[in-house]
VMD Tcl script that draws the C-alpha trace (Angstrom):
set ca {
  {44.19 76.32 -10.50}
  {46.69 75.51 -7.77}
  {45.89 78.78 -6.00}
  {42.74 78.86 -3.86}
  {41.74 82.36 -4.97}
  {41.31 81.17 -8.57}
  {39.31 78.15 -7.47}
  {37.15 80.26 -5.14}
  {36.41 82.73 -7.93}
  {35.44 79.90 -10.27}
  {33.18 78.35 -7.62}
  {31.43 81.69 -7.13}
  {31.09 82.02 -10.91}
  {29.20 78.72 -11.11}
  {31.89 76.13 -11.73}
  {31.72 74.30 -8.41}
  {31.78 70.79 -9.89}
  {34.88 71.57 -11.92}
  {36.67 73.13 -8.97}
  {35.78 70.28 -6.61}
  {37.35 67.93 -9.16}
  {40.41 70.19 -9.33}
  {40.70 70.20 -5.53}
  {40.52 66.40 -5.44}
  {43.10 66.11 -8.22}
  {45.46 68.52 -6.48}
  {45.15 66.55 -3.25}
  {46.03 63.39 -5.18}
  {48.91 65.23 -6.91}
  {47.40 64.17 -10.24}
  {48.21 66.89 -12.75}
  {46.46 65.07 -15.60}
  {43.25 64.98 -13.54}
  {43.59 68.73 -12.85}
  {43.66 69.38 -16.60}
  {40.76 67.00 -17.20}
  {38.68 68.77 -14.53}
  {38.73 72.03 -16.47}
  {35.66 71.45 -18.60}
  {35.11 72.86 -22.08}
  {32.32 74.98 -20.56}
  {34.75 76.50 -18.03}
  {37.47 77.01 -20.66}
  {35.08 78.67 -23.11}
  {33.55 80.93 -20.45}
  {36.75 81.90 -18.61}
  {39.58 81.82 -21.12}
  {40.47 82.49 -24.71}
  {41.87 79.32 -26.18}
  {42.17 77.56 -29.46}
  {43.38 78.69 -32.86}
  {44.92 82.12 -33.31}
  {41.86 83.42 -35.14}
  {39.60 82.45 -32.23}
  {41.84 84.20 -29.70}
  {42.02 87.36 -31.85}
  {38.23 87.31 -32.31}
  {37.77 86.91 -28.55}
  {39.95 89.90 -27.76}
  {38.14 91.96 -30.40}
  {34.83 90.95 -28.78}
  {36.16 92.21 -25.43}
  {36.99 95.57 -27.04}
  {33.55 95.67 -28.67}
  {32.00 95.02 -25.24}
  {33.85 98.02 -23.78}
  {36.92 96.40 -22.25}
  {39.72 98.93 -22.68}
  {42.67 97.23 -20.96}
  {42.40 93.44 -21.14}
  {44.94 91.50 -19.13}
  {46.24 88.72 -21.33}
  {48.49 86.13 -19.72}
  {49.37 83.63 -22.40}
  {50.19 79.99 -21.88}
  {51.41 77.49 -24.40}
  {50.55 73.84 -24.75}
  {53.86 73.24 -26.50}
  {56.34 75.25 -24.47}
  {56.95 77.53 -21.52}
  {55.96 81.11 -20.79}
  {58.54 82.63 -23.14}
  {57.14 80.59 -26.04}
  {53.61 81.59 -25.04}
  {54.47 85.29 -25.25}
  {56.16 84.74 -28.62}
  {53.01 83.00 -29.89}
  {50.83 85.85 -28.60}
  {53.01 88.51 -30.23}
  {53.01 86.56 -33.50}
  {49.22 86.30 -33.39}
  {48.93 90.10 -33.43}
  {51.88 90.94 -35.68}
}
mol new
graphics top color blue
foreach p $ca { graphics top sphere $p radius 0.5 }
foreach p [lrange $ca 0 end-1] q [lrange $ca 1 end] { graphics top cylinder $p $q radius 0.2 }
display resetview
């Protein structure tokens, strides 16, 4: 959310309140407030998150909807990018 293009996309997609809160939090250099500004509604509409089964089901739903090449950039709440990729690979092993 630190990059304006992501915030601008989210504003255009109907998440203006969330993104205004993100902008204010970034200006205050308050990372906890940035995370808090990303509402459950935004997370559910714009990301796949939660238990492994929910993420797998979400990707399957994308395929069912006709998506043929989803771009999946994992992140981990308990480690860095390398751990996130390991978790993603394990989810589909």
